[in-house]
C-alpha positions in Angstrom: -0.9 20.3 -7.4 -4.6 20.8 -7.4 -6.0 20.1 -3.8 -8.7 18.0 -5.4 -6.2 15.7 -7.2 -7.0 12.0 -7.0 -5.0 9.0 -8.1 -6.7 5.7 -8.7 -4.7 2.5 -9.4 -5.7 -1.1 -9.9 -3.6 -3.4 -7.8 -2.1 -6.1 -10.0 1.0 -8.2 -10.0 2.9 -5.1 -11.3 3.4 -3.5 -7.9 6.3 -1.5 -9.3 3.9 0.4 -11.5 1.6 1.2 -8.5 4.6 2.3 -6.4 5.9 4.5 -9.3 2.4 6.1 -9.7 2.2 6.8 -6.0 5.7 8.2 -5.9 4.9 10.6 -8.8 1.6 11.6 -7.2 3.1 12.2 -3.7 6.1 14.0 -5.2 3.9 16.4 -7.2 2.0 17.1 -3.9 5.3 18.2 -2.3 6.5 15.1 -0.5 10.1 14.4 -0.8 13.1 12.6 0.8 12.5 10.1 3.6 8.9 11.1 3.9 8.3 10.2 0.2 10.2 7.0 0.6 8.1 6.0 3.6 4.9 6.6 1.7 6.1 4.4 -1.2 7.3 1.7 1.3 3.9 1.6 3.1 2.0 1.5 -0.2 4.2 -1.4 -1.4 3.6 -3.4 1.8 -0.2 -2.7 1.8 -0.7 -3.5 -1.9 1.5 -6.7 -1.6 -0.8 -7.8 1.3 -3.8 -7.5 -0.9 -2.2 -9.8 -3.4 -0.8 -12.3 -0.9 -3.4 -12.3 1.9 -6.5 -10.8 0.3 -8.5 -11.4 -2.8 -5.5 -11.2 -5.2 -6.6 -7.9 -6.8 -7.8 -4.6 -5.5 -7.5 -0.8 -6.0 -5.7 2.1 -4.5 -7.2 5.6 -4.1 -5.0 8.5 -3.1 -6.0 12.1 -2.6 -4.6 15.3 -1.3 -6.6 17.2 1.3 -6.8 21.1 1.4 -4.1 21.2 4.1 -1.7 19.2 2.0 -2.2 15.9 3.8 -2.0 12.7 1.7 -4.8 10.1 2.2 -4.3 6.6 0.7 -6.9 3.9 0.8 -6.0 0.3 -0.3 -9.1 -1.6 -1.1 -9.6 -5.4 -1.2 -12.9 -5.8 -3.0 -13.6 -9.3 -1.6 -13.3 -8.0 1.9 -10.9 -10.8 2.8 -8.0 -8.7 3.9 -9.2 -8.2 7.5 -7.3 -7.6 10.7 -8.5 -11.0 12.0 -7.2 -12.8 8.9 -3.8 -11.0 9.1 -3.5 -11.7 12.8 -4.3 -15.4 12.2 -1.8 -15.6 9.4 0.9 -14.0 11.6 0.3 -16.4 14.5 0.0 -19.7 12.5 2.6 -19.5 9.7 5.8 -21.4 10.3 8.9 -19.4 10.8 12.2 -20.2 9.2 15.1 -20.6 11.7 17.3 -17.5 11.9 14.9 -15.4 9.8 13.5 -12.2 11.3 10.2 -11.1 10.1 10.9 -8.4 7.5 7.3 -7.4 6.8 8.1 -7.8 3.1 6.1 -10.8 2.2 
């Protein structure tokens, strides 16, 4: 893969499409196995957070650096997905009895 390769995706309700595009991009860059699965999992969580806790839409930018590292930015254009907002959400939301936080929504 070209070291200057870039992937740009819009974050919409079709998160499966975003995950598939990131999986294909990272795989073409040489990521595989558990490492690839971890990348896709993290992207899924981050993009879902934009929809659920942020502005409801956003974008993802992925690039490969010359050393083969993968850099992914998940952007919330409204700037509403902040550490403070997530922290507030985690400390104020009601918890269901017997349900462990899964981090999946």
